[in-house]
ZAVEX-460197 format. One line per 8 residues: their letters; for each residue y, z, x of C-alpha. Coordinates in steps of 0.02 Angstrom, whole numbers. Last residue first. Example, Ala and Ser with C-alpha at 12.3 -4.5 7.8 and 13.67 -1.06 7.14 Angstrom:
ZAVEX-460197
sa	-53,357,684 ~ -225,390,615
END
This chain:
ZAVEX-460197
xxxxxxxx	496,987,-194 ~ 633,1036,-80 ~ 775,1154,-140 ~ 933,1054,-106 ~ 861,889,-113 ~ 877,798,64 ~ 1023,692,77 ~ 1053,493,50
xxxxxxxx	1133,511,-132 ~ 1051,457,-244 ~ 1044,307,-374 ~ 1041,187,-238 ~ 888,105,-310 ~ 864,128,-478 ~ 769,273,-582 ~ 584,331,-591
xxxxxxxx	587,524,-660 ~ 557,662,-542 ~ 426,794,-577 ~ 280,673,-544 ~ 91,746,-594 ~ -54,798,-495 ~ -172,938,-569 ~ -178,1099,-450
xxxxxxxx	-330,1193,-478 ~ -465,1062,-527 ~ -378,918,-430 ~ -406,760,-533 ~ -370,591,-457 ~ -342,464,-570 ~ -114,477,-588 ~ -63,433,-744
xxxxxxxx	-39,274,-776 ~ 112,217,-855 ~ 236,203,-1035 ~ 416,252,-967 ~ 555,272,-1113 ~ 707,198,-1035 ~ 763,134,-857 ~ 823,285,-769
xxxxxxxx	628,374,-835 ~ 597,470,-953 ~ 400,507,-979 ~ 264,427,-1073 ~ 80,443,-1013 ~ -68,298,-972 ~ -264,338,-939 ~ -319,337,-1131
xxxxxxxx	-249,183,-1149 ~ -347,94,-1039 ~ -474,61,-1169 ~ -357,-49,-1248 ~ -305,-151,-1120 ~ -472,-191,-1066 ~ -554,-157,-934 ~ -671,-298,-843
xxxxxxxx	-834,-375,-920 ~ -919,-387,-756 ~ -986,-566,-747 ~ -925,-592,-575 ~ -999,-457,-498 ~ -1194,-538,-523 ~ -1227,-480,-337 ~ -1092,-336,-275
xxxxxxxx	-1050,-386,-95 ~ -1044,-274,31 ~ -895,-97,70 ~ -890,-200,250 ~ -783,-321,152 ~ -681,-203,82 ~ -653,-126,269 ~ -580,-316,327
xxxxxxxx	-483,-316,193 ~ -407,-134,229 ~ -389,-215,408 ~ -289,-342,364 ~ -173,-256,257 ~ -129,-153,409 ~ -145,50,401 ~ -59,146,565
xxxxxxxx	-32,338,591 ~ 52,373,715 ~ 88,564,767 ~ 174,691,831 ~ 113,846,917 ~ 28,1017,872 ~ -157,1046,865 ~ -189,1135,702
xxxxxxxx	-21,1115,589 ~ -11,924,670 ~ -189,896,630 ~ -166,950,452 ~ -3,842,446 ~ -82,713,527 ~ -213,706,406 ~ -94,723,238
xxxxxxxx	-12,570,334 ~ -161,477,350 ~ -246,490,182 ~ -42,431,107 ~ -63,269,214 ~ -257,261,148 ~ -184,262,-26 ~ -70,134,-13
xxxxxxxx	-194,41,94 ~ -318,53,-51 ~ -170,-8,-183 ~ -107,-166,-70 ~ -291,-231,-21 ~ -356,-213,-221 ~ -209,-318,-284 ~ -306,-339,-428
xxxxxxxx	-450,-460,-514 ~ -475,-520,-324 ~ -382,-702,-308 ~ -524,-873,-336 ~ -480,-1003,-219 ~ -503,-1162,-338 ~ -669,-1254,-291 ~ -806,-1149,-393
xxxxxxxx	-974,-1088,-420 ~ -917,-914,-473 ~ -1002,-826,-286 ~ -908,-968,-201 ~ -739,-950,-285 ~ -754,-762,-250 ~ -789,-829,-52 ~ -636,-939,-59
xxxxxxxx	-508,-773,-112 ~ -592,-661,24 ~ -595,-779,148 ~ -462,-681,283 ~ -320,-795,238 ~ -313,-792,40 ~ -345,-605,25 ~ -205,-613,166
xxxxxxxx	-102,-719,86 ~ -99,-620,-103 ~ -81,-442,-13 ~ 64,-474,84 ~ 117,-535,233 ~ 240,-538,388 ~ 185,-579,551 ~ 215,-493,705
xxxxxxxx	6,-445,738 ~ -37,-624,707 ~ -68,-667,903 ~ -190,-495,896 ~ -177,-335,874 ~ -55,-204,807 ~ -141,-266,609 ~ -107,-406,502
xxxxxxxx	-11,-348,356 ~ 71,-196,431 ~ 89,-9,370 ~ 157,128,496 ~ 160,300,458 ~ 246,410,588 ~ 223,594,558 ~ 332,704,673
xxxxxxxx	316,837,753 ~ 459,813,901 ~ 632,752,790 ~ 709,637,869 ~ 617,615,1029 ~ 458,584,877 ~ 572,472,821 ~ 621,355,976
xxxxxxxx	421,347,987 ~ 390,294,848 ~ 517,135,826 ~ 682,199,732 ~ 838,116,821 ~ 882,-18,732 ~ 730,-134,796 ~ 634,-3,768
xxxxxxxx	654,-49,591 ~ 609,-222,596 ~ 492,-217,724 ~ 350,-245,637 ~ 396,-327,454 ~ 449,-175,358 ~ 321,-46,277 ~ 406,122,351
xxxxxxxx	337,304,301 ~ 408,433,400 ~ 327,613,395 ~ 377,789,408 ~ 584,758,399 ~ 718,846,455 ~ 778,750,585 ~ 728,596,508
xxxxxxxx	872,621,377 ~ 1007,662,509 ~ 947,482,593 ~ 948,403,447 ~ 1149,467,423 ~ 1167,393,597 ~ 1104,222,550 ~ 1197,199,392
xxxxxxxx	1368,256,495 ~ 1322,133,643 ~ 1285,-8,506 ~ 1144,-146,489 ~ 1046,-6,435 ~ 1133,-7,264 ~ 1072,138,173 ~ 1025,167,-18
xxxxxxxx	938,307,-91 ~ 798,344,-205 ~ 722,520,-256 ~ 542,494,-291 ~ 406,551,-421 ~ 378,403,-511 ~ 461,269,-409 ~ 316,146,-390
xxxxxxxx	282,102,-557 ~ 492,56,-597 ~ 521,-28,-431 ~ 360,-112,-459 ~ 428,-188,-599 ~ 593,-224,-535 ~ 540,-314,-363 ~ 669,-299,-246
xxxxxxxx	808,-410,-158 ~ 871,-315,10 ~ 1057,-303,-8 ~ 1064,-111,-48 ~ 950,-66,111 ~ 823,44,32 ~ 763,221,65 ~ 643,341,-39
xxxxxxxx	667,522,-27 ~ 499,594,-65 ~ 495,778,-76 ~ 319,823,-75 ~ 202,892,-221 ~ 56,813,-281 ~ 107,661,-354 ~ 262,654,-234
xxxxxxxx	124,598,-94 ~ 69,474,-215 ~ 199,410,-259 ~ 247,382,-67 ~ 83,311,-30 ~ 98,173,-177 ~ 278,118,-103 ~ 188,73,51
xxxxxxxx	62,-12,-36 ~ 159,-102,-164 ~ 346,-196,-143 ~ 432,-105,-36 ~ 438,40,102 ~ 545,149,203 ~ 493,322,112 ~ 590,477,219
xxxxxxxx	441,615,159 ~ 499,823,172 ~ 364,953,145 ~ 411,1123,21 ~ 261,1070,-87 ~ 154,975,-21 ~ -22,1043,-96 ~ 59,1101,-261
xxxxxxxx	114,1285,-336 ~ 164,1336,-153 ~ 81,1421,-19 ~ 206,1454,143 ~ 231,1302,224 ~ 104,1207,354 ~ 136,1262,529 ~ 216,1153,647
xxxxxxxx	111,1177,813 ~ 209,1132,975 ~ 268,955,998 ~ 206,822,1126 ~ 217,659,1107 ~ 125,480,1002 ~ -46,549,942 ~ -153,439,862
xxxxxxxx	-218,406,685 ~ -281,221,633 ~ -316,204,475 ~ -476,64,395 ~ -549,61,575 ~ -532,-130,663 ~ -676,-196,681 ~ -635,-361,628
xxxxxxxx	-447,-363,666 ~ -430,-442,816 ~ -590,-576,793 ~ -518,-619,624 ~ -338,-644,721 ~ -411,-767,840 ~ -509,-860,679 ~ -705,-871,694
xxxxxxxx	-719,-755,580 ~ -566,-810,469 ~ -679,-986,480 ~ -852,-897,434 ~ -755,-790,264 ~ -691,-947,197 ~ -506,-1002,238 ~ -355,-1047,122
xxxxxxxx	-218,-1095,223 ~ -69,-953,220 ~ 104,-938,168 ~ 243,-818,210 ~ 413,-858,308 ~ 518,-823,459 ~ 536,-995,512 ~ 383,-986,648
xxxxxxxx	251,-911,503 ~ 284,-1053,375 ~ 288,-1183,512 ~ 112,-1089,566 ~ 42,-1110,375 ~ 116,-1296,344 ~ 37,-1351,487 ~ -149,-1244,439
xxxxxxxx	-143,-1340,261 ~ -94,-1487,308 ~ 87,-1597,264 ~ 125,-1716,199 ~ 46,-1708,1 ~ 138,-1534,48 ~ 289,-1625,-43 ~ 204,-1686,-210
xxxxxxxx	147,-1487,-211 ~ 315,-1435,-193 ~ 413,-1589,-287 ~ 259,-1529,-446 ~ 325,-1351,-446 ~ 533,-1371,-430 ~ 648,-1289,-342 ~ 697,-1481,-260
xxxxxxxx	590,-1530,-71 ~ 662,-1526,103 ~ 478,-1420,143 ~ 556,-1324,258 ~ 716,-1308,183 ~ 626,-1277,-18 ~ 519,-1144,113 ~ 657,-1048,154
xxxxxxxx	738,-1042,-10 ~ 582,-966,-106 ~ 566,-813,48 ~ 744,-771,8 ~ 716,-770,-142 ~ 596,-657,-150 ~ 436,-734,-251 ~ 412,-845,-119
xxxxxxxx	234,-825,-63 ~ 138,-991,-50 ~ -43,-999,-50 ~ -123,-1159,57 ~ -294,-1260,-4 ~ -356,-1379,101 ~ -385,-1560,26 ~ -292,-1642,208
xxxxxxxx	-128,-1686,105 ~ -97,-1513,60 ~ -172,-1419,-132 ~ -58,-1289,-187 ~ -95,-1114,-215 ~ 37,-980,-288 ~ 221,-990,-286 ~ 322,-1115,-346
xxxxxxxx	386,-1035,-510 ~ 410,-876,-443 ~ 313,-723,-515 ~ 424,-570,-544 ~ 327,-438,-642 ~ 403,-442,-805 ~ 409,-284,-873 ~ 319,-252,-1038
xxxxxxxx	409,-187,-1188 ~ 365,-13,-1269 ~ 530,59,-1227 ~ 479,31,-1045 ~ 297,-40,-1019 ~ 194,-30,-856 ~ 9,-80,-866 ~ -14,-222,-754
xxxxxxxx	92,-118,-628 ~ -38,13,-627 ~ -149,-114,-579 ~ -246,-22,-454 ~ -220,123,-563 ~ -325,51,-683 ~ -468,29,-547 ~ -452,191,-524
xxxxxxxx	-475,260,-730 ~ -644,138,-710 ~ -705,227,-565 ~ -678,388,-630 ~ -590,532,-507 ~ -646,721,-481 ~ -575,840,-346 ~ -639,1007,-336
xxxxxxxx	-541,1152,-280 ~ -532,1286,-163 ~ -409,1410,-181 ~ -232,1397,-87 ~ -198,1475,79 ~ -106,1364,134 ~ -254,1267,213 ~ -321,1278,38
xxxxxxxx	-168,1168,-8 ~ -193,1039,132 ~ -388,1017,101 ~ -319,966,-77 ~ -219,858,-43 ~ -317,781,105 ~ -454,769,-45 ~ -341,687,-169
xxxxxxxx	-308,560,-27 ~ -497,529,6 ~ -514,500,-184 ~ -392,375,-225 ~ -460,293,-80 ~ -660,309,-115 ~ -629,267,-314 ~ -528,102,-285
xxxxxxxx	-624,56,-132 ~ -798,71,-234 ~ -708,-21,-364 ~ -659,-147,-272 ~ -862,-198,-205 ~ -841,-370,-210 ~ -903,-517,-293 ~ -765,-494,-427
xxxxxxxx	-770,-483,-612 ~ -702,-288,-630 ~ -825,-124,-678 ~ -950,-187,-550 ~ -982,-76,-472 ~ -1021,105,-505 ~ -958,250,-583 ~ -902,432,-578
xxxxxxxx	-843,523,-413 ~ -860,705,-380 ~ -788,785,-243 ~ -796,967,-153 ~ -665,986,-35 ~ -688,899,139 ~ -603,1035,272 ~ -779,1089,331
xxxxxxxx	-826,909,351 ~ -701,879,499 ~ -555,768,464 ~ -502,654,604 ~ -460,521,469 ~ -598,385,500 ~ -724,526,462 ~ -632,565,283
xxxxxxxx	-662,373,272 ~ -811,362,299 ~ -889,492,192 ~ -772,430,43 ~ -863,255,81 ~ -1027,352,69 ~ -1003,421,-87 ~ -948,263,-181
xxx	-1094,198,-120 ~ -1192,321,-198 ~ -1267,501,-83
END
């Protein structure tokens, strides 16, 4: 078997799915395709194929035909940069990068990465540093800090920044040790319930299954988008007061209906409880404890809706001293040694990020895989279920895929070469050009039946006809 096949087999086993349920798969391509010393292509093709195979397995379990799942590595990597390829009315959409975000040197010579793309994180960082909203002013002020002190102070203030560490430094760090052996996804039974059969066979694998999507940015929304691609009714719920990144809302909103609820209000919490009572999957990606504080912890959801599948994304995992910290892909790959390792491989001093948000995108497909695996197990064994995926755990899994000698010399995928994987559709924002899903199911092709729309466009209610 190829490295991609081995990685796929490992994910299938981590999801607790037997070999008998695994459909035939065909994975093409080999690392390196994009410039990285890590097996980014293997991560892309394996996670996307695993989610596609789980969808095919559900369709088969509902009485549908056996089918083949095919994924091409270059297409998968293009999908791992889907936000980059998004166009509205032929114009690119700004991804919302803030002018003080990114890498800065601190007074001890160490690098720190700031994430200030949300206004409250930007304003909080400026208050912490006591300086003007100017990149040079931030860099000057950071000369009075050590990188680790800034990282700690930011976390204590509820902000997001990480010090650049080497692979060895992360392995020796208490949080690195906590996640070192974490599997890419954890699926556990959290309550008793009788088996809930999958819906009768429909045209698409997830027809008749309902997903509440309380996520933002990339990983969680990619999971909801993936489930929608296979026919689930996905209702995205956001807070009307919360900031968003428009390009990501557009790209990941395909296939979903979008509602707004303010969980600070009891009437809106009651509305969400009503939705959860009719949901099969409750997907959430807010910082640990945030949604639970409003009465939607997994055990409360299992009591409300026995048999529910709770799917939870965190930055640093549910173990270790950083378990409650906020975080994003760029910060995790900076803290866990990946950026430093890429720089070392390139013979450079400045930390070098992966060529795409690979941790985010891989985590999205792992969340979708976990949701579908739990639905299969719910039908067979009964029970309520909790699926856990973390950006840090995904980062460790990517490291375990091994390094790619000479990988940084790979030419990458020119935008012109990606045009064959793009599709056009109407949307609530204008004519949208975006990347097609790269998991090709031979009998039930993935597609998005609903256009992407602005947040809050729909009522907070399930559609009259699921799907």
